[in-house]
N, C-alpha and C positions, 0 to 999 in steps of 0.2 A: 095185759100186759106180755109184750111179747118178750119169749127168750133169749139171751145173747149167747151168740155163737164166738168158741175161741178155736182159733186153730191148735196144731200138734204142738209147734216151734213155744206157743205163749204156755200152754199147758207144760211142757217140757219144763219152760224157764222157772214157772209157779213152782211147778214141785221138787226140783231141782235144790231151789230154796227152802223149803220145807224140812228135804233131806237133811241139807247140811245142819242145822239145828241151832243155827245160829241168834234167830228169831224166832220167837213164837208164832203161832198159826195167826192169831190175831193179828198180828204185826203186818206178814207178808201179804194176809188178806185186804188192808185197809191201804198197802201201798200198791198192788196191783188191781183195787176196786173189783174185786171177788169176794165170793162167801165164804167166812172160814170152813164151814164144813166141806166146801167145794176144795178148799186148798188140799184138806186131810184125805178128802178121796181121791185127788190126782195123786197126791205122795204115796196112798198105800194102793193102787193101780202101777205105778212106776216100782213099786219095790217088789209085789208079786210080778212084775213081766221080768223081772232082772235073770232069774233063772231062765227063762227062756232065751235071752241072748244069746248067751255063752252055749246052750245046749245047739240051739242052730233051728229052735224050732218054729222062730218066728221068721227064718227065711224061707221056709218049708210050709209053714203055712202061707206065704204071701207066694207062693209055688203055687201052691193046688188053687188059691183062691183065682190066677189067672187065668190056670186051665178051667176053671169053674164058668168064668165070665166068657172066656172064648166060645165055651159048649151052650153056654145060654144065650150068647149074641148070634151064633149058628142058629140056634134052634127056633128063635124069634125070625128071624132070615126067611127061614123055611118056610115058618108059619104064614108071615107076610103072604110069600109068593100063594101059598095056599090059597090064601082067601082072597086074593086076586084074581086066582084061575076061577074059583067058585062064584064070584061076581060077574066076571064075566060070561060063565055057561048059563050061569042062573038070569041074569039081565039085570040084579040088582044094583040101585046107583045110591050110593051114598055121600 
């Protein structure tokens, strides 16, 4: 059986419903067709990340992720050039 993948917007919507506390996790899970444990997990993730929103930690982490991504793409490009050069010099064809 293949796992379902939910986008961030859907998870946020479900977690927000759970945080409101107007209905039980079981009722929310039934409405959105997910397991109650999943609802609880998303709720916990949102609550745990709230402090990071106000401290700017999430924005800082995103900037670091972008810098790392740029470095990795640069490294991949460099390695590809080196591999192509080695293939040309050794006469290996793939």
